[in-house]
N, CA, C, O and CB atoms as a CASP TS submission, in Angstrom:
PFRMAT TS
TARGET T0000
AUTHOR 0000-0000-0000
METHOD Language model
MODEL 1
PARENT N/A
ATOM      1  N   MET     1     146.823 164.687 118.903  1.00  0.00           N
ATOM      2  CA  MET     1     146.453 163.333 119.246  1.00  0.00           C
ATOM      3  C   MET     1     145.386 162.838 118.264  1.00  0.00           C
ATOM      4  O   MET     1     144.401 163.531 118.010  1.00  0.00           O
ATOM      5  CB  MET     1     145.947 163.255 120.706  1.00  0.00           C
ATOM      6  N   HIS     2     145.585 161.662 117.727  1.00  0.00           N
ATOM      7  CA  HIS     2     144.631 161.059 116.803  1.00  0.00           C
ATOM      8  C   HIS     2     143.635 160.211 117.586  1.00  0.00           C
ATOM      9  O   HIS     2     144.029 159.386 118.410  1.00  0.00           O
ATOM     10  CB  HIS     2     145.359 160.203 115.734  1.00  0.00           C
ATOM     11  N   VAL     3     142.344 160.415 117.329  1.00  0.00           N
ATOM     12  CA  VAL     3     141.297 159.662 118.001  1.00  0.00           C
ATOM     13  C   VAL     3     140.619 158.769 116.973  1.00  0.00           C
ATOM     14  O   VAL     3     140.209 159.233 115.909  1.00  0.00           O
ATOM     15  CB  VAL     3     140.268 160.610 118.691  1.00  0.00           C
ATOM     16  N   THR     4     140.505 157.497 117.294  1.00  0.00           N
ATOM     17  CA  THR     4     139.815 156.573 116.407  1.00  0.00           C
ATOM     18  C   THR     4     138.371 156.442 116.864  1.00  0.00           C
ATOM     19  O   THR     4     138.105 156.198 118.041  1.00  0.00           O
ATOM     20  CB  THR     4     140.517 155.188 116.382  1.00  0.00           C
ATOM     21  N   TYR     5     137.448 156.602 115.940  1.00  0.00           N
ATOM     22  CA  TYR     5     136.024 156.479 116.235  1.00  0.00           C
ATOM     23  C   TYR     5     135.490 155.187 115.639  1.00  0.00           C
ATOM     24  O   TYR     5     136.030 154.671 114.660  1.00  0.00           O
ATOM     25  CB  TYR     5     135.239 157.694 115.690  1.00  0.00           C
ATOM     26  N   ASN     6     134.445 154.679 116.225  1.00  0.00           N
ATOM     27  CA  ASN     6     133.750 153.534 115.671  1.00  0.00           C
ATOM     28  C   ASN     6     132.865 154.072 114.551  1.00  0.00           C
ATOM     29  O   ASN     6     131.766 154.568 114.797  1.00  0.00           O
ATOM     30  CB  ASN     6     132.912 152.760 116.769  1.00  0.00           C
ATOM     31  N   VAL     7     133.354 153.969 113.333  1.00  0.00           N
ATOM     32  CA  VAL     7     132.674 154.565 112.178  1.00  0.00           C
ATOM     33  C   VAL     7     131.286 153.973 112.000  1.00  0.00           C
ATOM     34  O   VAL     7     130.341 154.699 111.692  1.00  0.00           O
ATOM     35  CB  VAL     7     133.498 154.360 110.903  1.00  0.00           C
ATOM     36  N   SER     8     131.149 152.670 112.189  1.00  0.00           N
ATOM     37  CA  SER     8     129.829 152.046 112.020  1.00  0.00           C
ATOM     38  C   SER     8     128.824 152.611 113.011  1.00  0.00           C
ATOM     39  O   SER     8     127.682 152.885 112.640  1.00  0.00           O
ATOM     40  CB  SER     8     129.926 150.526 112.189  1.00  0.00           C
ATOM     41  N   ALA     9     129.222 152.788 114.252  1.00  0.00           N
ATOM     42  CA  ALA     9     128.319 153.342 115.267  1.00  0.00           C
ATOM     43  C   ALA     9     127.943 154.780 114.924  1.00  0.00           C
ATOM     44  O   ALA     9     126.796 155.182 115.120  1.00  0.00           O
ATOM     45  CB  ALA     9     128.970 153.282 116.664  1.00  0.00           C
ATOM     46  N   LEU    10     128.878 155.544 114.425  1.00  0.00           N
ATOM     47  CA  LEU    10     128.577 156.926 114.028  1.00  0.00           C
ATOM     48  C   LEU    10     127.585 156.953 112.870  1.00  0.00           C
ATOM     49  O   LEU    10     126.690 157.797 112.842  1.00  0.00           O
ATOM     50  CB  LEU    10     129.870 157.669 113.635  1.00  0.00           C
ATOM     51  N   LYS    11     127.736 156.037 111.914  1.00  0.00           N
ATOM     52  CA  LYS    11     126.813 155.986 110.783  1.00  0.00           C
ATOM     53  C   LYS    11     125.407 155.623 111.244  1.00  0.00           C
ATOM     54  O   LYS    11     124.429 156.195 110.761  1.00  0.00           O
ATOM     55  CB  LYS    11     127.302 154.979 109.738  1.00  0.00           C
ATOM     56  N   VAL    12     125.298 154.689 112.163  1.00  0.00           N
ATOM     57  CA  VAL    12     123.986 154.305 112.691  1.00  0.00           C
ATOM     58  C   VAL    12     123.359 155.481 113.421  1.00  0.00           C
ATOM     59  O   VAL    12     122.164 155.734 113.271  1.00  0.00           O
ATOM     60  CB  VAL    12     124.105 153.085 113.637  1.00  0.00           C
ATOM     61  N   TYR    13     124.146 156.200 114.205  1.00  0.00           N
ATOM     62  CA  TYR    13     123.648 157.379 114.905  1.00  0.00           C
ATOM     63  C   TYR    13     123.136 158.427 113.901  1.00  0.00           C
ATOM     64  O   TYR    13     122.054 158.986 114.079  1.00  0.00           O
ATOM     65  CB  TYR    13     124.759 157.982 115.799  1.00  0.00           C
ATOM     66  N   VAL    14     123.919 158.686 112.853  1.00  0.00           N
ATOM     67  CA  VAL    14     123.527 159.674 111.850  1.00  0.00           C
ATOM     68  C   VAL    14     122.254 159.238 111.130  1.00  0.00           C
ATOM     69  O   VAL    14     121.388 160.068 110.852  1.00  0.00           O
ATOM     70  CB  VAL    14     124.663 159.891 110.837  1.00  0.00           C
ATOM     71  N   LEU    15     122.130 157.951 110.827  1.00  0.00           N
ATOM     72  CA  LEU    15     120.928 157.442 110.178  1.00  0.00           C
ATOM     73  C   LEU    15     119.711 157.614 111.090  1.00  0.00           C
ATOM     74  O   LEU    15     118.637 157.992 110.622  1.00  0.00           O
ATOM     75  CB  LEU    15     121.109 155.961 109.799  1.00  0.00           C
ATOM     76  N   ASP    16     119.872 157.342 112.375  1.00  0.00           N
ATOM     77  CA  ASP    16     118.777 157.540 113.329  1.00  0.00           C
ATOM     78  C   ASP    16     118.360 159.007 113.367  1.00  0.00           C
ATOM     79  O   ASP    16     117.167 159.313 113.373  1.00  0.00           O
ATOM     80  CB  ASP    16     119.192 157.067 114.737  1.00  0.00           C
ATOM     81  N   ARG    17     119.331 159.912 113.393  1.00  0.00           N
ATOM     82  CA  ARG    17     119.015 161.354 113.413  1.00  0.00           C
ATOM     83  C   ARG    17     118.297 161.768 112.129  1.00  0.00           C
ATOM     84  O   ARG    17     117.362 162.568 112.173  1.00  0.00           O
ATOM     85  CB  ARG    17     120.307 162.194 113.593  1.00  0.00           C
ATOM     86  N   LEU    18     118.726 161.231 110.989  1.00  0.00           N
ATOM     87  CA  LEU    18     118.069 161.535 109.721  1.00  0.00           C
ATOM     88  C   LEU    18     116.602 161.134 109.765  1.00  0.00           C
ATOM     89  O   LEU    18     115.729 161.914 109.382  1.00  0.00           O
ATOM     90  CB  LEU    18     118.778 160.823 108.564  1.00  0.00           C
ATOM     91  N   ILE    19     116.332 159.927 110.227  1.00  0.00           N
ATOM     92  CA  ILE    19     114.952 159.426 110.280  1.00  0.00           C
ATOM     93  C   ILE    19     114.124 160.264 111.253  1.00  0.00           C
ATOM     94  O   ILE    19     112.998 160.648 110.936  1.00  0.00           O
ATOM     95  CB  ILE    19     114.925 157.931 110.700  1.00  0.00           C
ATOM     96  N   ARG    20     114.671 160.550 112.427  1.00  0.00           N
ATOM     97  CA  ARG    20     113.940 161.357 113.418  1.00  0.00           C
ATOM     98  C   ARG    20     113.628 162.755 112.876  1.00  0.00           C
ATOM     99  O   ARG    20     112.512 163.252 113.027  1.00  0.00           O
ATOM    100  CB  ARG    20     114.755 161.471 114.722  1.00  0.00           C
ATOM    101  N   ASN    21     114.621 163.380 112.247  1.00  0.00           N
ATOM    102  CA  ASN    21     114.413 164.731 111.709  1.00  0.00           C
ATOM    103  C   ASN    21     113.411 164.729 110.563  1.00  0.00           C
ATOM    104  O   ASN    21     112.548 165.603 110.487  1.00  0.00           O
ATOM    105  CB  ASN    21     115.739 165.324 111.234  1.00  0.00           C
ATOM    106  N   ALA    22     113.525 163.747 109.672  1.00  0.00           N
ATOM    107  CA  ALA    22     112.633 163.686 108.515  1.00  0.00           C
ATOM    108  C   ALA    22     111.188 163.399 108.911  1.00  0.00           C
ATOM    109  O   ALA    22     110.258 163.824 108.226  1.00  0.00           O
ATOM    110  CB  ALA    22     113.115 162.626 107.545  1.00  0.00           C
ATOM    111  N   SER    23     110.999 162.672 110.027  1.00  0.00           N
ATOM    112  CA  SER    23     109.645 162.294 110.449  1.00  0.00           C
ATOM    113  C   SER    23     109.103 163.189 111.555  1.00  0.00           C
ATOM    114  O   SER    23     108.036 162.917 112.105  1.00  0.00           O
ATOM    115  CB  SER    23     109.634 160.855 110.917  1.00  0.00           C
ATOM    116  N   GLY    24     109.816 164.240 111.881  1.00  0.00           N
ATOM    117  CA  GLY    24     109.373 165.115 112.965  1.00  0.00           C
ATOM    118  C   GLY    24     109.370 164.405 114.309  1.00  0.00           C
ATOM    119  O   GLY    24     108.572 164.728 115.188  1.00  0.00           O
ATOM    120  N   GLY    25     110.264 163.438 114.466  1.00  0.00           N
ATOM    121  CA  GLY    25     110.384 162.704 115.728  1.00  0.00           C
ATOM    122  C   GLY    25     109.402 161.552 115.880  1.00  0.00           C
ATOM    123  O   GLY    25     109.376 160.899 116.923  1.00  0.00           O
ATOM    124  N   GLU    26     108.595 161.292 114.855  1.00  0.00           N
ATOM    125  CA  GLU    26     107.605 160.225 114.958  1.00  0.00           C
ATOM    126  C   GLU    26     108.192 158.830 114.715  1.00  0.00           C
ATOM    127  O   GLU    26     107.652 157.837 115.202  1.00  0.00           O
ATOM    128  CB  GLU    26     106.490 160.478 113.979  1.00  0.00           C
ATOM    129  N   ARG    27     109.292 158.755 113.965  1.00  0.00           N
ATOM    130  CA  ARG    27     109.923 157.467 113.668  1.00  0.00           C
ATOM    131  C   ARG    27     111.412 157.552 113.983  1.00  0.00           C
ATOM    132  O   ARG    27     111.976 158.641 114.088  1.00  0.00           O
ATOM    133  CB  ARG    27     109.697 157.062 112.179  1.00  0.00           C
ATOM    134  N   ASP    28     112.039 156.387 114.133  1.00  0.00           N
ATOM    135  CA  ASP    28     113.456 156.332 114.453  1.00  0.00           C
ATOM    136  C   ASP    28     114.081 155.116 113.775  1.00  0.00           C
ATOM    137  O   ASP    28     113.452 154.475 112.933  1.00  0.00           O
ATOM    138  CB  ASP    28     113.676 156.282 115.986  1.00  0.00           C
ATOM    139  N   LEU    29     115.307 154.808 114.144  1.00  0.00           N
ATOM    140  CA  LEU    29     116.026 153.694 113.546  1.00  0.00           C
ATOM    141  C   LEU    29     115.270 152.381 113.716  1.00  0.00           C
ATOM    142  O   LEU    29     115.284 151.544 112.813  1.00  0.00           O
ATOM    143  CB  LEU    29     117.411 153.580 114.155  1.00  0.00           C
ATOM    144  N   MET    30     114.617 152.188 114.842  1.00  0.00           N
ATOM    145  CA  MET    30     113.870 150.942 115.058  1.00  0.00           C
ATOM    146  C   MET    30     112.705 150.811 114.084  1.00  0.00           C
ATOM    147  O   MET    30     112.357 149.694 113.702  1.00  0.00           O
ATOM    148  CB  MET    30     113.353 150.875 116.495  1.00  0.00           C
ATOM    149  N   ALA    31     112.098 151.908 113.678  1.00  0.00           N
ATOM    150  CA  ALA    31     111.039 151.852 112.668  1.00  0.00           C
ATOM    151  C   ALA    31     111.619 151.349 111.345  1.00  0.00           C
ATOM    152  O   ALA    31     110.969 150.586 110.630  1.00  0.00           O
ATOM    153  CB  ALA    31     110.377 153.250 112.480  1.00  0.00           C
ATOM    154  N   PHE    32     112.826 151.770 111.024  1.00  0.00           N
ATOM    155  CA  PHE    32     113.518 151.304 109.819  1.00  0.00           C
ATOM    156  C   PHE    32     113.798 149.804 109.919  1.00  0.00           C
ATOM    157  O   PHE    32     113.558 149.060 108.968  1.00  0.00           O
ATOM    158  CB  PHE    32     114.839 152.087 109.608  1.00  0.00           C
ATOM    159  N   VAL    33     114.303 149.367 111.062  1.00  0.00           N
ATOM    160  CA  VAL    33     114.594 147.940 111.266  1.00  0.00           C
ATOM    161  C   VAL    33     113.305 147.119 111.181  1.00  0.00           C
ATOM    162  O   VAL    33     113.297 146.046 110.577  1.00  0.00           O
ATOM    163  CB  VAL    33     115.288 147.713 112.639  1.00  0.00           C
ATOM    164  N   ARG    34     112.219 147.612 111.780  1.00  0.00           N
ATOM    165  CA  ARG    34     110.937 146.892 111.698  1.00  0.00           C
ATOM    166  C   ARG    34     110.455 146.791 110.252  1.00  0.00           C
ATOM    167  O   ARG    34     109.928 145.758 109.840  1.00  0.00           O
ATOM    168  CB  ARG    34     109.869 147.595 112.559  1.00  0.00           C
ATOM    169  N   ASP    35     110.636 147.858 109.492  1.00  0.00           N
ATOM    170  CA  ASP    35     110.229 147.833 108.098  1.00  0.00           C
ATOM    171  C   ASP    35     111.081 146.843 107.303  1.00  0.00           C
ATOM    172  O   ASP    35     110.559 146.128 106.446  1.00  0.00           O
ATOM    173  CB  ASP    35     110.330 149.235 107.488  1.00  0.00           C
ATOM    174  N   LEU    36     112.374 146.795 107.576  1.00  0.00           N
ATOM    175  CA  LEU    36     113.226 145.797 106.922  1.00  0.00           C
ATOM    176  C   LEU    36     112.754 144.389 107.260  1.00  0.00           C
ATOM    177  O   LEU    36     112.701 143.523 106.387  1.00  0.00           O
ATOM    178  CB  LEU    36     114.699 145.979 107.341  1.00  0.00           C
ATOM    179  N   TRP    37     112.409 144.157 108.533  1.00  0.00           N
ATOM    180  CA  TRP    37     111.918 142.844 108.949  1.00  0.00           C
ATOM    181  C   TRP    37     110.637 142.473 108.195  1.00  0.00           C
ATOM    182  O   TRP    37     110.475 141.335 107.754  1.00  0.00           O
ATOM    183  CB  TRP    37     111.664 142.825 110.466  1.00  0.00           C
ATOM    184  N   THR    38     109.745 143.430 108.057  1.00  0.00           N
ATOM    185  CA  THR    38     108.509 143.183 107.324  1.00  0.00           C
ATOM    186  C   THR    38     108.811 142.747 105.889  1.00  0.00           C
ATOM    187  O   THR    38     108.091 141.926 105.322  1.00  0.00           O
ATOM    188  CB  THR    38     107.624 144.441 107.326  1.00  0.00           C
ATOM    189  N   THR    39     109.855 143.288 105.319  1.00  0.00           N
ATOM    190  CA  THR    39     110.254 142.940 103.957  1.00  0.00           C
ATOM    191  C   THR    39     110.692 141.483 103.844  1.00  0.00           C
ATOM    192  O   THR    39     110.449 140.847 102.818  1.00  0.00           O
ATOM    193  CB  THR    39     111.378 143.852 103.494  1.00  0.00           C
ATOM    194  N   VAL    40     111.330 140.945 104.879  1.00  0.00           N
ATOM    195  CA  VAL    40     111.934 139.607 104.767  1.00  0.00           C
ATOM    196  C   VAL    40     111.247 138.519 105.584  1.00  0.00           C
ATOM    197  O   VAL    40     111.572 137.344 105.414  1.00  0.00           O
ATOM    198  CB  VAL    40     113.355 139.677 105.179  1.00  0.00           C
ATOM    199  N   LYS    41     110.338 138.857 106.438  1.00  0.00           N
ATOM    200  CA  LYS    41     109.829 137.889 107.414  1.00  0.00           C
ATOM    201  C   LYS    41     109.190 136.651 106.806  1.00  0.00           C
ATOM    202  O   LYS    41     109.199 135.593 107.436  1.00  0.00           O
ATOM    203  CB  LYS    41     108.838 138.552 108.289  1.00  0.00           C
ATOM    204  N   ASP    42     108.644 136.747 105.619  1.00  0.00           N
ATOM    205  CA  ASP    42     107.972 135.601 105.011  1.00  0.00           C
ATOM    206  C   ASP    42     108.858 134.817 104.045  1.00  0.00           C
ATOM    207  O   ASP    42     108.401 133.858 103.423  1.00  0.00           O
ATOM    208  CB  ASP    42     106.745 136.067 104.289  1.00  0.00           C
ATOM    209  N   ARG    43     110.105 135.215 103.920  1.00  0.00           N
ATOM    210  CA  ARG    43     111.010 134.484 103.029  1.00  0.00           C
ATOM    211  C   ARG    43     111.398 133.159 103.685  1.00  0.00           C
ATOM    212  O   ARG    43     111.712 133.107 104.874  1.00  0.00           O
ATOM    213  CB  ARG    43     112.281 135.332 102.702  1.00  0.00           C
ATOM    214  N   THR    44     111.369 132.114 102.902  1.00  0.00           N
ATOM    215  CA  THR    44     111.658 130.787 103.459  1.00  0.00           C
ATOM    216  C   THR    44     113.127 130.423 103.374  1.00  0.00           C
ATOM    217  O   THR    44     113.579 129.535 104.098  1.00  0.00           O
ATOM    218  CB  THR    44     110.845 129.739 102.747  1.00  0.00           C
ATOM    219  N   GLU    45     113.871 131.069 102.527  1.00  0.00           N
ATOM    220  CA  GLU    45     115.298 130.794 102.373  1.00  0.00           C
ATOM    221  C   GLU    45     116.092 132.049 102.723  1.00  0.00           C
ATOM    222  O   GLU    45     115.675 133.160 102.395  1.00  0.00           O
ATOM    223  CB  GLU    45     115.623 130.321 100.925  1.00  0.00           C
ATOM    224  N   PRO    46     117.236 131.876 103.389  1.00  0.00           N
ATOM    225  CA  PRO    46     118.092 133.034 103.666  1.00  0.00           C
ATOM    226  C   PRO    46     118.569 133.663 102.358  1.00  0.00           C
ATOM    227  O   PRO    46     118.956 132.965 101.421  1.00  0.00           O
ATOM    228  CB  PRO    46     119.304 132.621 104.539  1.00  0.00           C
ATOM    229  N   GLN    47     118.533 134.963 102.316  1.00  0.00           N
ATOM    230  CA  GLN    47     119.059 135.681 101.160  1.00  0.00           C
ATOM    231  C   GLN    47     119.349 137.113 101.556  1.00  0.00           C
ATOM    232  O   GLN    47     118.775 137.644 102.507  1.00  0.00           O
ATOM    233  CB  GLN    47     118.071 135.631  99.973  1.00  0.00           C
ATOM    234  N   GLN    48     120.235 137.715 100.820  1.00  0.00           N
ATOM    235  CA  GLN    48     120.633 139.085 101.091  1.00  0.00           C
ATOM    236  C   GLN    48     119.585 140.047 100.544  1.00  0.00           C
ATOM    237  O   GLN    48     119.025 139.822  99.471  1.00  0.00           O
ATOM    238  CB  GLN    48     122.015 139.381 100.481  1.00  0.00           C
ATOM    239  N   LEU    49     119.325 141.111 101.280  1.00  0.00           N
ATOM    240  CA  LEU    49     118.461 142.174 100.770  1.00  0.00           C
ATOM    241  C   LEU    49     119.194 142.918  99.669  1.00  0.00           C
ATOM    242  O   LEU    49     120.405 143.128  99.749  1.00  0.00           O
ATOM    243  CB  LEU    49     118.035 143.147 101.903  1.00  0.00           C
ATOM    244  N   SER    50     118.466 143.310  98.656  1.00  0.00           N
ATOM    245  CA  SER    50     119.088 144.125  97.610  1.00  0.00           C
ATOM    246  C   SER    50     119.211 145.565  98.116  1.00  0.00           C
ATOM    247  O   SER    50     118.525 145.974  99.054  1.00  0.00           O
ATOM    248  CB  SER    50     118.257 144.068  96.279  1.00  0.00           C
ATOM    249  N   GLU    51     120.083 146.304  97.484  1.00  0.00           N
ATOM    250  CA  GLU    51     120.232 147.713  97.840  1.00  0.00           C
ATOM    251  C   GLU    51     118.912 148.448  97.627  1.00  0.00           C
ATOM    252  O   GLU    51     118.535 149.301  98.431  1.00  0.00           O
ATOM    253  CB  GLU    51     121.358 148.371  97.009  1.00  0.00           C
ATOM    254  N   ASP    52     118.213 148.117  96.548  1.00  0.00           N
ATOM    255  CA  ASP    52     116.930 148.763  96.267  1.00  0.00           C
ATOM    256  C   ASP    52     115.899 148.487  97.357  1.00  0.00           C
ATOM    257  O   ASP    52     115.102 149.367  97.683  1.00  0.00           O
ATOM    258  CB  ASP    52     116.393 148.295  94.924  1.00  0.00           C
ATOM    259  N   GLU    53     115.900 147.278  97.928  1.00  0.00           N
ATOM    260  CA  GLU    53     114.963 146.954  99.010  1.00  0.00           C
ATOM    261  C   GLU    53     115.267 147.764 100.260  1.00  0.00           C
ATOM    262  O   GLU    53     114.355 148.234 100.940  1.00  0.00           O
ATOM    263  CB  GLU    53     115.012 145.458  99.335  1.00  0.00           C
ATOM    264  N   VAL    54     116.547 147.926 100.560  1.00  0.00           N
ATOM    265  CA  VAL    54     116.941 148.713 101.739  1.00  0.00           C
ATOM    266  C   VAL    54     116.576 150.175 101.528  1.00  0.00           C
ATOM    267  O   VAL    54     116.045 150.821 102.431  1.00  0.00           O
ATOM    268  CB  VAL    54     118.463 148.572 102.020  1.00  0.00           C
ATOM    269  N   ILE    55     116.855 150.695 100.348  1.00  0.00           N
ATOM    270  CA  ILE    55     116.512 152.092 100.033  1.00  0.00           C
ATOM    271  C   ILE    55     115.006 152.303 100.116  1.00  0.00           C
ATOM    272  O   ILE    55     114.546 153.301 100.671  1.00  0.00           O
ATOM    273  CB  ILE    55     117.025 152.477  98.627  1.00  0.00           C
ATOM    274  N   ALA    56     114.236 151.365  99.563  1.00  0.00           N
ATOM    275  CA  ALA    56     112.769 151.484  99.601  1.00  0.00           C
ATOM    276  C   ALA    56     112.257 151.508 101.036  1.00  0.00           C
ATOM    277  O   ALA    56     111.315 152.236 101.349  1.00  0.00           O
ATOM    278  CB  ALA    56     112.113 150.324  98.832  1.00  0.00           C
ATOM    279  N   SER    57     112.871 150.720 101.902  1.00  0.00           N
ATOM    280  CA  SER    57     112.482 150.699 103.307  1.00  0.00           C
ATOM    281  C   SER    57     112.744 152.062 103.956  1.00  0.00           C
ATOM    282  O   SER    57     111.896 152.579 104.683  1.00  0.00           O
ATOM    283  CB  SER    57     113.242 149.590 104.059  1.00  0.00           C
ATOM    284  N   LEU    58     113.908 152.634 103.695  1.00  0.00           N
ATOM    285  CA  LEU    58     114.216 153.949 104.263  1.00  0.00           C
ATOM    286  C   LEU    58     113.249 155.005 103.741  1.00  0.00           C
ATOM    287  O   LEU    58     112.819 155.876 104.498  1.00  0.00           O
ATOM    288  CB  LEU    58     115.664 154.352 103.938  1.00  0.00           C
ATOM    289  N   VAL    59     112.907 154.938 102.473  1.00  0.00           N
ATOM    290  CA  VAL    59     111.967 155.906 101.907  1.00  0.00           C
ATOM    291  C   VAL    59     110.600 155.765 102.570  1.00  0.00           C
ATOM    292  O   VAL    59     109.938 156.767 102.837  1.00  0.00           O
ATOM    293  CB  VAL    59     111.844 155.717 100.379  1.00  0.00           C
ATOM    294  N   ARG    60     110.172 154.533 102.840  1.00  0.00           N
ATOM    295  CA  ARG    60     108.880 154.338 103.529  1.00  0.00           C
ATOM    296  C   ARG    60     108.905 154.946 104.937  1.00  0.00           C
ATOM    297  O   ARG    60     107.894 155.466 105.409  1.00  0.00           O
ATOM    298  CB  ARG    60     108.537 152.829 103.613  1.00  0.00           C
ATOM    299  N   VAL    61     110.047 154.879 105.594  1.00  0.00           N
ATOM    300  CA  VAL    61     110.146 155.352 106.982  1.00  0.00           C
ATOM    301  C   VAL    61     110.473 156.846 107.054  1.00  0.00           C
ATOM    302  O   VAL    61     109.907 157.566 107.877  1.00  0.00           O
ATOM    303  CB  VAL    61     111.213 154.552 107.735  1.00  0.00           C
ATOM    304  N   ALA    62     111.383 157.311 106.198  1.00  0.00           N
ATOM    305  CA  ALA    62     111.872 158.689 106.314  1.00  0.00           C
ATOM    306  C   ALA    62     111.369 159.615 105.214  1.00  0.00           C
ATOM    307  O   ALA    62     111.498 160.833 105.331  1.00  0.00           O
ATOM    308  CB  ALA    62     113.367 158.692 106.308  1.00  0.00           C
ATOM    309  N   GLY    63     110.801 159.060 104.151  1.00  0.00           N
ATOM    310  CA  GLY    63     110.259 159.901 103.094  1.00  0.00           C
ATOM    311  C   GLY    63     111.118 159.946 101.848  1.00  0.00           C
ATOM    312  O   GLY    63     112.282 159.545 101.846  1.00  0.00           O
ATOM    313  N   GLN    64     110.510 160.443 100.798  1.00  0.00           N
ATOM    314  CA  GLN    64     111.169 160.565  99.496  1.00  0.00           C
ATOM    315  C   GLN    64     112.444 161.393  99.619  1.00  0.00           C
ATOM    316  O   GLN    64     112.534 162.315 100.430  1.00  0.00           O
ATOM    317  CB  GLN    64     110.217 161.201  98.463  1.00  0.00           C
ATOM    318  N   GLY    65     113.407 161.046  98.809  1.00  0.00           N
ATOM    319  CA  GLY    65     114.640 161.823  98.748  1.00  0.00           C
ATOM    320  C   GLY    65     115.699 161.398  99.741  1.00  0.00           C
ATOM    321  O   GLY    65     116.809 161.931  99.712  1.00  0.00           O
ATOM    322  N   LYS    66     115.394 160.452 100.623  1.00  0.00           N
ATOM    323  CA  LYS    66     116.370 160.036 101.638  1.00  0.00           C
ATOM    324  C   LYS    66     117.215 158.856 101.179  1.00  0.00           C
ATOM    325  O   LYS    66     118.244 158.562 101.787  1.00  0.00           O
ATOM    326  CB  LYS    66     115.659 159.676 102.929  1.00  0.00           C
ATOM    327  N   GLY    67     116.795 158.176 100.115  1.00  0.00           N
ATOM    328  CA  GLY    67     117.529 157.020  99.624  1.00  0.00           C
ATOM    329  C   GLY    67     118.939 157.366  99.176  1.00  0.00           C
ATOM    330  O   GLY    67     119.880 156.612  99.421  1.00  0.00           O
ATOM    331  N   GLY    68     119.077 158.503  98.523  1.00  0.00           N
ATOM    332  CA  GLY    68     120.404 158.940  98.093  1.00  0.00           C
ATOM    333  C   GLY    68     121.329 159.170  99.264  1.00  0.00           C
ATOM    334  O   GLY    68     122.530 158.910  99.181  1.00  0.00           O
ATOM    335  N   TYR    69     120.771 159.657 100.354  1.00  0.00           N
ATOM    336  CA  TYR    69     121.572 159.885 101.549  1.00  0.00           C
ATOM    337  C   TYR    69     122.113 158.561 102.089  1.00  0.00           C
ATOM    338  O   TYR    69     123.271 158.483 102.499  1.00  0.00           O
ATOM    339  CB  TYR    69     120.740 160.605 102.626  1.00  0.00           C
ATOM    340  N   LEU    70     121.280 157.526 102.088  1.00  0.00           N
ATOM    341  CA  LEU    70     121.728 156.223 102.578  1.00  0.00           C
ATOM    342  C   LEU    70     122.834 155.666 101.692  1.00  0.00           C
ATOM    343  O   LEU    70     123.806 155.099 102.192  1.00  0.00           O
ATOM    344  CB  LEU    70     120.553 155.236 102.642  1.00  0.00           C
ATOM    345  N   ARG    71     122.694 155.824 100.386  1.00  0.00           N
ATOM    346  CA  ARG    71     123.759 155.371  99.473  1.00  0.00           C
ATOM    347  C   ARG    71     125.060 156.115  99.771  1.00  0.00           C
ATOM    348  O   ARG    71     126.135 155.515  99.799  1.00  0.00           O
ATOM    349  CB  ARG    71     123.343 155.589  97.988  1.00  0.00           C
ATOM    350  N   GLU    72     124.955 157.416  99.992  1.00  0.00           N
ATOM    351  CA  GLU    72     126.138 158.218 100.310  1.00  0.00           C
ATOM    352  C   GLU    72     126.742 157.794 101.640  1.00  0.00           C
ATOM    353  O   GLU    72     127.960 157.660 101.755  1.00  0.00           O
ATOM    354  CB  GLU    72     125.782 159.709 100.346  1.00  0.00           C
ATOM    355  N   LEU    73     125.911 157.585 102.632  1.00  0.00           N
ATOM    356  CA  LEU    73     126.387 157.176 103.951  1.00  0.00           C
ATOM    357  C   LEU    73     127.089 155.819 103.876  1.00  0.00           C
ATOM    358  O   LEU    73     128.144 155.627 104.481  1.00  0.00           O
ATOM    359  CB  LEU    73     125.217 157.118 104.950  1.00  0.00           C
ATOM    360  N   ALA    74     126.508 154.893 103.143  1.00  0.00           N
ATOM    361  CA  ALA    74     127.122 153.567 103.000  1.00  0.00           C
ATOM    362  C   ALA    74     128.437 153.661 102.244  1.00  0.00           C
ATOM    363  O   ALA    74     129.384 152.940 102.560  1.00  0.00           O
ATOM    364  CB  ALA    74     126.167 152.603 102.278  1.00  0.00           C
ATOM    365  N   GLY    75     128.506 154.522 101.271  1.00  0.00           N
ATOM    366  CA  GLY    75     129.723 154.649 100.467  1.00  0.00           C
ATOM    367  C   GLY    75     130.878 155.285 101.197  1.00  0.00           C
ATOM    368  O   GLY    75     132.025 155.112 100.783  1.00  0.00           O
ATOM    369  N   THR    76     130.626 156.015 102.267  1.00  0.00           N
ATOM    370  CA  THR    76     131.710 156.701 102.965  1.00  0.00           C
ATOM    371  C   THR    76     132.632 155.741 103.684  1.00  0.00           C
ATOM    372  O   THR    76     133.730 156.132 104.080  1.00  0.00           O
ATOM    373  CB  THR    76     131.150 157.690 103.948  1.00  0.00           C
ATOM    374  N   CYS    77     132.219 154.489 103.868  1.00  0.00           N
ATOM    375  CA  CYS    77     133.083 153.548 104.597  1.00  0.00           C
ATOM    376  C   CYS    77     134.405 153.347 103.868  1.00  0.00           C
ATOM    377  O   CYS    77     135.405 153.020 104.508  1.00  0.00           O
ATOM    378  CB  CYS    77     132.373 152.195 104.782  1.00  0.00           C
ATOM    379  N   TRP    78     134.444 153.529 102.562  1.00  0.00           N
ATOM    380  CA  TRP    78     135.676 153.337 101.807  1.00  0.00           C
ATOM    381  C   TRP    78     136.552 154.578 101.851  1.00  0.00           C
ATOM    382  O   TRP    78     137.740 154.505 101.536  1.00  0.00           O
ATOM    383  CB  TRP    78     135.362 152.973 100.365  1.00  0.00           C
ATOM    384  N   ARG    79     135.992 155.704 102.232  1.00  0.00           N
ATOM    385  CA  ARG    79     136.762 156.941 102.237  1.00  0.00           C
ATOM    386  C   ARG    79     137.330 157.275 103.614  1.00  0.00           C
ATOM    387  O   ARG    79     138.208 158.130 103.728  1.00  0.00           O
ATOM    388  CB  ARG    79     135.900 158.078 101.754  1.00  0.00           C
ATOM    389  N   LEU    80     136.841 156.614 104.656  1.00  0.00           N
ATOM    390  CA  LEU    80     137.315 156.964 106.011  1.00  0.00           C
ATOM    391  C   LEU    80     138.518 156.172 106.411  1.00  0.00           C
ATOM    392  O   LEU    80     139.034 156.348 107.515  1.00  0.00           O
ATOM    393  CB  LEU    80     136.228 156.752 107.027  1.00  0.00           C
TER
END
């Protein structure tokens, strides 16, 4: 039997686990979202975040070396 999973939800779950593990449970996905908000809150015009801005936010929350993981996680959507 083939089971279809919500790939986006699984990726969000994995990202949350990465942040929790990297921070010893001190930070989670919401800390990442808050950091992203801090990046854009003062912008007066709508615009897309660059990949580098998103990676920098994850590094601030989860630590050095995690940016590559996010790139890999985002790239898997084309392989599933």
